[in-house]
GUSE-122343 format. One record per residue (C-alpha): residue number from 1; x, y, z. Coordinates in steps of 0.05 Angstrom, whole numbers. Example, Ala and Ser with C-alpha at 12.3 -4.5 7.8 and 13.67 -1.06 7.14 Angstrom:
residues 2
   num       xx       yy       zz
     1      246      -90      156
     2      273      -21      143
This chain:
residues 638
   num       xx       yy       zz
     1        0        2       -1
     2       50       54      -22
     3       -2      107      -17
     4       -4      101       57
     5       70      119       65
     6       63      194       71
     7        7      186      121
     8       47      135      164
     9      107      182      164
    10       62      242      186
    11       34      200      243
    12      102      179      267
    13      131      248      265
    14       69      275      302
    15       73      222      357
    16      150      229      366
    17      139      304      378
    18       82      302      429
    19       83      279      500
    20       27      228      521
    21       -8      277      567
    22       -9      334      519
    23      -16      297      453
    24      -83      328      435
    25      -65      400      450
    26        8      406      430
    27       26      431      362
    28       57      384      313
    29       95      381      249
    30       57      356      189
    31       87      312      135
    32       59      295       68
    33       88      267        4
    34      153      256       40
    35      158      333       58
    36      143      375      118
    37       86      420      106
    38       77      497      117
    39       32      496      177
    40       64      549      221
    41       54      623      211
    42      118      660      186
    43       88      726      205
    44       75      704      278
    45      143      671      285
    46      188      687      345
    47      244      734      327
    48      299      741      381
    49      372      744      390
    50      422      717      440
    51      499      720      454
    52      532      652      455
    53      595      650      498
    54      657      623      460
    55      720      593      491
    56      763      648      463
    57      783      720      478
    58      807      739      407
    59      805      814      416
    60      846      808      483
    61      796      849      525
    62      796      801      584
    63      729      772      567
    64      707      710      527
    65      681      732      461
    66      606      723      450
    67      578      702      383
    68      514      741      362
    69      456      692      341
    70      395      718      307
    71      336      670      314
    72      271      658      278
    73      226      602      299
    74      155      579      298
    75      115      612      354
    76       91      545      375
    77      163      521      388
    78      181      507      460
    79      175      449      512
    80      116      420      472
    81      149      425      403
    82      222      420      398
    83      246      440      326
    84      311      428      291
    85      357      484      269
    86      385      508      201
    87      444      554      213
    88      478      603      164
    89      538      631      198
    90      571      687      159
    91      621      744      162
    92      584      782      109
    93      518      804      141
    94      538      878      146
    95      586      885       89
    96      577      849       22
    97      511      819       41
    98      485      748       23
    99      459      721      -42
   100      455      746     -113
   101      416      807      -87
   102      467      823      -30
   103      415      821       23
   104      436      847       94
   105      403      838      162
   106      348      890      179
   107      335      903      254
   108      279      930      291
   109      279      979      351
   110      290      920      400
   111      352      896      360
   112      316      835      331
   113      323      818      257
   114      259      828      219
   115      293      816      150
   116      333      753      147
   117      375      747       82
   118      360      690       34
   119      298      647       31
   120      317      597       84
   121      275      631      140
   122      212      645       94
   123      210      573       70
   124      232      530      130
   125      203      567      190
   126      132      550      166
   127      151      478      159
   128      175      471      231
   129      247      494      231
   130      284      548      266
   131      332      588      224
   132      394      620      256
   133      435      675      224
   134      499      674      262
   135      551      732      257
   136      620      698      256
   137      667      721      311
   138      698      789      296
   139      641      810      249
   140      574      848      250
   141      548      845      323
   142      596      788      350
   143      656      802      394
   144      727      784      377
   145      771      787      316
   146      764      745      254
   147      824      700      239
   148      807      674      169
   149      793      599      181
   150      829      593      247
   151      806      581      318
   152      759      638      324
   153      722      621      259
   154      717      547      280
   155      705      548      353
   156      655      606      350
   157      608      566      304
   158      620      502      346
   159      599      540      407
   160      531      552      376
   161      519      480      365
   162      543      466      437
   163      491      517      463
   164      434      486      424
   165      453      421      457
   166      460      449      532
   167      537      448      530
   168      550      523      524
   169      521      587      556
   170      487      642      522
   171      459      709      546
   172      406      757      525
   173      420      832      514
   174      401      845      587
   175      453      796      611
   176      401      743      631
   177      415      671      613
   178      385      644      549
   179      366      570      545
   180      350      536      478
   181      291      497      508
   182      254      503      442
   183      302      459      399
   184      314      384      392
   185      387      400      387
   186      392      373      316
   187      426      424      272
   188      446      437      199
   189      494      487      174
   190      490      515      102
   191      521      572       63
   192      557      594        5
   193      632      611        2
   194      656      633       72
   195      591      612      102
   196      598      543       74
   197      671      541       93
   198      648      551      165
   199      601      491      157
   200      659      449      134
   201      702      474      193
   202      652      461      247
   203      636      391      218
   204      708      374      222
   205      710      383      297
   206      661      325      303
   207      614      366      347
   208      555      328      370
   209      487      354      346
   210      508      376      275
   211      471      326      236
   212      483      353      165
   213      521      407      126
   214      509      438       58
   215      574      471       37
   216      564      512      -26
   217      626      535      -64
   218      662      525        2
   219      736      520       25
   220      760      457       56
   221      833      478       58
   222      854      551       61
   223      921      530       36
   224      888      505      -28
   225      847      569      -32
   226      912      612      -29
   227      965      564      -55
   228      977      509     -107
   229     1037      465      -90
   230     1079      523      -68
   231     1053      575     -120
   232     1023      634      -84
   233      959      664     -112
   234      956      725      -67
   235     1003      757      -17
   236      979      778       53
   237      909      751       34
   238      886      727      103
   239      899      796      136
   240      863      831       77
   241      803      788       84
   242      802      793      159
   243      804      869      152
   244      748      868      100
   245      696      829      139
   246      712      865      204
   247      673      930      206
   248      702      951      274
   249      757     1006      276
   250      819      979      246
   251      860      985      310
   252      818      935      348
   253      844      874      309
   254      908      900      281
   255      951      855      323
   256      915      796      300
   257      925      812      227
   258      998      829      238
   259     1004      758      268
   260      972      727      207
   261     1020      765      162
   262     1081      741      202
   263     1056      670      201
   264     1029      656      132
   265     1093      638       99
   266     1087      683       39
   267     1163      682       35
   268     1164      610       12
   269     1092      588       -4
   270     1102      525       38
   271     1047      492       79
   272     1063      506      153
   273     1026      508      219
   274      988      570      199
   275      956      533      143
   276      950      467      183
   277      903      503      232
   278      861      526      172
   279      858      454      139
   280      794      416      150
   281      815      354      112
   282      874      338      158
   283      888      397      206
   284      903      418      275
   285      830      437      295
   286      795      380      262
   287      794      334      202
   288      750      294      156
   289      762      232      201
   290      718      266      256
   291      659      286      211
   292      594      256      238
   293      546      299      195
   294      522      282      128
   295      547      327       73
   296      510      356       12
   297      562      390      -32
   298      548      440      -86
   299      603      471     -125
   300      621      491     -197
   301      679      468     -240
   302      694      535     -267
   303      699      568     -198
   304      764      604     -200
   305      752      639     -132
   306      742      577      -87
   307      776      533     -137
   308      742      465     -147
   309      802      424     -114
   310      769      449      -49
   311      708      407      -63
   312      739      348      -99
   313      791      327      -48
   314      739      339        8
   315      690      297      -28
   316      740      241      -41
   317      760      239       33
   318      686      237       53
   319      676      180        4
   320      734      139       33
   321      698      143      103
   322      629      126       75
   323      601      191      101
   324      531      197       75
   325      531      251       20
   326      504      281      -44
   327      533      330      -93
   328      515      379     -149
   329      569      401     -198
   330      558      456     -244
   331      594      496     -301
   332      586      565     -271
   333      637      608     -233
   334      624      624     -159
   335      549      616     -161
   336      496      586     -113
   337      454      530     -144
   338      392      575     -126
   339      415      614     -184
   340      428      560     -235
   341      381      573     -293
   342      318      527     -293
   343      341      488     -229
   344      317      536     -174
   345      254      496     -158
   346      292      429     -160
   347      345      459     -113
   348      295      482      -62
   349      257      417      -64
   350      321      375      -60
   351      345      417       -1
   352      276      411       31
   353      277      335       27
   354      349      332       51
   355      334      372      113
   356      271      334      126
   357      309      269      120
   358      368      286      165
   359      335      333      215
   360      264      301      221
   361      278      230      201
   362      228      233      145
   363      233      173       98
   364      228      207       32
   365      279      164       -7
   366      329      219      -20
   367      386      174        0
   368      364      120      -51
   369      370      167     -111
   370      430      178     -153
   371      484      215     -112
   372      508      265     -164
   373      475      317     -209
   374      527      341     -260
   375      521      395     -314
   376      550      376     -382
   377      531      438     -424
   378      492      504     -412
   379      428      465     -418
   380      442      393     -400
   381      450      356     -335
   382      455      284     -317
   383      444      244     -256
   384      493      191     -238
   385      510      145     -178
   386      571      184     -158
   387      624      236     -181
   388      671      234     -214
   389      636      189     -264
   390      648      117     -237
   391      665       90     -304
   392      718      144     -323
   393      786      116     -336
   394      853      158     -330
   395      882      156     -400
   396      955      172     -408
   397      967      220     -464
   398     1039      234     -487
   399     1067      296     -518
   400     1113      290     -579
   401     1167      331     -613
   402     1120      347     -674
   403     1071      378     -626
   404     1024      318     -625
   405      988      287     -563
   406      970      215     -565
   407      974      146     -534
   408     1046      131     -557
   409     1103      159     -517
   410     1154      201     -552
   411     1220      171     -574
   412     1275      169     -522
   413     1318      232     -518
   414     1262      277     -546
   415     1256      346     -512
   416     1221      411     -513
   417     1239      474     -481
   418     1210      541     -457
   419     1227      599     -409
   420     1191      612     -342
   421     1160      681     -362
   422     1099      713     -328
   423     1045      703     -381
   424      970      708     -381
   425      932      648     -400
   426      907      683     -463
   427      982      688     -482
   428      995      617     -465
   429      940      591     -514
   430      945      645     -567
   431      969      630     -640
   432      972      554     -629
   433     1017      527     -683
   434     1067      586     -675
   435     1127      574     -631
   436     1128      617     -568
   437     1187      627     -520
   438     1143      621     -457
   439     1105      557     -472
   440     1104      490     -507
   441     1039      459     -533
   442     1014      393     -559
   443      948      371     -589
   444      913      309     -611
   445      882      304     -682
   446      809      316     -690
   447      771      272     -640
   448      732      216     -675
   449      678      217     -619
   450      655      258     -559
   451      701      249     -499
   452      677      268     -431
   453      728      286     -378
   454      702      273     -307
   455      750      283     -251
   456      821      309     -238
   457      876      304     -292
   458      946      292     -268
   459     1006      322     -300
   460     1068      277     -296
   461     1132      309     -326
   462     1206      300     -323
   463     1239      368     -329
   464     1310      400     -321
   465     1323      474     -305
   466     1381      520     -312
   467     1362      554     -247
   468     1343      524     -179
   469     1269      531     -190
   470     1212      550     -237
   471     1138      557     -231
   472     1100      509     -279
   473     1032      517     -305
   474      994      463     -343
   475      931      478     -384
   476      885      424     -413
   477      850      458     -474
   478      791      443     -516
   479      810      471     -586
   480      743      475     -625
   481      686      525     -632
   482      630      510     -587
   483      574      549     -546
   484      592      542     -471
   485      574      572     -406
   486      606      641     -404
   487      630      640     -333
   488      676      697     -344
   489      617      747     -353
   490      575      755     -290
   491      600      690     -261
   492      558      657     -318
   493      490      688     -301
   494      449      750     -316
   495      396      769     -266
   496      328      787     -296
   497      268      824     -267
   498      223      763     -264
   499      220      733     -195
   500      202      668     -161
   501      177      660      -90
   502      196      605      -43
   503      162      610       25
   504      119      660       60
   505      132      736       61
   506      119      795      106
   507      120      867       90
   508      192      871      115
   509      217      805       89
   510      192      775       26
   511      207      706       -2
   512      215      728      -74
   513      281      730     -112
   514      297      750     -183
   515      310      695     -232
   516      373      688     -274
   517      392      664     -342
   518      456      630     -363
   519      508      670     -400
   520      534      634     -461
   521      589      648     -511
   522      612      616     -573
   523      687      614     -576
   524      741      576     -615
   525      772      544     -551
   526      764      532     -477
   527      816      521     -424
   528      785      462     -385
   529      834      447     -330
   530      889      487     -299
   531      945      466     -249
   532     1008      499     -219
   533     1068      479     -181
   534     1133      507     -155
   535     1188      457     -176
   536     1220      468     -108
   537     1157      434      -78
   538     1157      376     -124
   539     1169      329      -67
   540     1139      365       -4
   541     1091      422        8
   542     1129      436       75
   543     1199      437       51
   544     1231      468      -10
   545     1286      429      -47
   546     1319      467     -105
   547     1332      428     -166
   548     1405      425     -183
   549     1414      462     -254
   550     1418      410     -308
   551     1388      352     -269
   552     1324      319     -292
   553     1273      306     -241
   554     1202      280     -238
   555     1151      335     -225
   556     1079      308     -220
   557     1017      347     -195
   558      940      347     -202
   559      905      402     -242
   560      838      429     -218
   561      783      377     -232
   562      726      387     -284
   563      669      352     -316
   564      670      370     -390
   565      657      343     -459
   566      705      350     -515
   567      662      347     -578
   568      673      303     -636
   569      719      340     -686
   570      754      382     -633
   571      826      374     -612
   572      848      363     -539
   573      911      403     -526
   574      962      406     -469
   575     1001      469     -455
   576     1058      475     -411
   577     1086      543     -389
   578     1114      580     -330
   579     1081      631     -283
   580     1007      644     -294
   581      994      718     -289
   582      918      704     -283
   583      920      668     -219
   584      989      680     -185
   585     1019      743     -156
   586     1091      715     -165
   587     1141      736     -218
   588     1168      688     -269
   589     1237      661     -249
   590     1268      667     -321
   591     1288      594     -314
   592     1298      554     -379
   593     1254      491     -372
   594     1272      430     -413
   595     1218      374     -417
   596     1238      303     -431
   597     1178      283     -472
   598     1193      208     -471
   599     1181      208     -396
   600     1126      260     -393
   601     1050      252     -399
   602      983      277     -376
   603      931      229     -346
   604      862      249     -367
   605      799      217     -333
   606      758      202     -397
   607      692      171     -409
   608      690      149     -483
   609      628      162     -526
   610      586      181     -467
   611      515      200     -493
   612      493      268     -463
   613      427      241     -445
   614      448      179     -406
   615      504      151     -366
   616      521       74     -364
   617      498       41     -301
   618      563        3     -290
   619      632       -4     -320
   620      620      -68     -359
   621      605      -31     -423
   622      671        4     -419
   623      729      -31     -454
   624      785       14     -435
   625      836       54     -478
   626      822       15     -541
   627      761       58     -548
   628      806      119     -548
   629      845      104     -613
   630      857      170     -646
   631      873      184     -719
   632      944      204     -737
   633      960      271     -707
   634      967      330     -748
   635     1039      348     -768
   636     1040      413     -735
   637     1089      441     -686
   638     1065      477     -626
């Protein structure tokens, strides 16, 4: 009797939330069709704020820092109806705002928030959830100083979870104690960018009560956010960001920022204790082995702000521990799935079912569905059982002296050379076919079928230098005209006037947001994957080892991941160059780089002939590299 399942679930949830003596009088959550229903008034919801005591005194004023927590919850929540909590902790509530429309908190005369940014409150409060907008320590109305991924960032958010579960203290504005007697203690954390990073960070502590997180375009390792194998993206970035999010007078936290500048290792680019404190995969404050929460990851493969290795490695480590998980991978830049064209309703519904399952225990089948939603083109998505595509095979492609790229290694003794110059990526890929002093390039012939890349390419080179080090850049390029997501323009989206509404509204806080459309562009090529390394860090991220001039050594590193289809008739290219001016603040070393082509290759995770409308259910139909036989390469030097 499948039609009875929603009714049975609703009865079970109702009984679980009611005490026997008050079952007839107490309010209850309603579940139908595997989803909680909007039975509570948003207009009448309780709006309040408290200050949770953290274990830190980051601003050195002699008092433990307190975390400002703005709360909206059903009026009925209390001893008779204990509700779960959805938390968006952010440093941006009084500076850049949240969401595509840059919403900020709006307060009433009593200091309570009457406009909560984003739709979470409008949608989930009527369905029996509390929503908490938390000011990260050192920002907005919280005490302390931001330390950009360090102790303050991590332990401030953790203290909120502890308070919800009776393990930490909180106070009202008048100094009286505040007790969270209205919650079940079950909490979720969600947010984009820094907000999602805080969710990753708190989950990595293993705190009890945090049942699920939804990190969107989030950092899992601040080193990976600002470094790539010793190559520095930006100098003094942590102190700059801390100053940006802190709207207090600059002098208040100057000592904290100075300490970050002294410890961040900008002189070497090495991984050190500063970055280990800010590493949630395997760091000093927590790591992936402690994660108890389920994880719903959303990221985009063209995100060159929070680069996609921040989600791919986190995802891989979660998978190794069998953490319950789900993922969306898009083609945009730094964009929330709420603003993916044509998928807003699906995102909200998926999020709804995810939270219902993990916070209310609703049996709605979400964990029995394909784990991954993946974008393959501006208008096409597929669902598959995992990401990367489980049937992808890492195919070794070898460069040759004639500029070709294929399955057969170059002859022994064959080399190519270039100079480590500071070049833009546009310069690196320009005029393919014309020799350039700052790059070497190789390409396949015209592809005989569509080839889908799914995962992380690995560049494996043998190089010699005439100086102790060089920065190396590897670009995997699609040479062929096609219409693709134009993620360079507006992050890939344009906001339009038409709105959609998700949840209930008040005069001060509506649930309606402008829609977006996908920006597209038709171009002759696309840089698909990028990767960088300082040759001194070829063996270790913590120690530099100069390469003796004239000595060949193995230099191997991963590029950023992607999920991308090379079309039939296009050419797949590999460009190797020096310092990338687009993404690194470093200068070129001027070193002459000689590449031993016979012992160099790029390993590309490919799915041969994958139809864009379906994905094989298992690997039995894939026969390996034989499917990747390519025509004879064009006799062109790159």
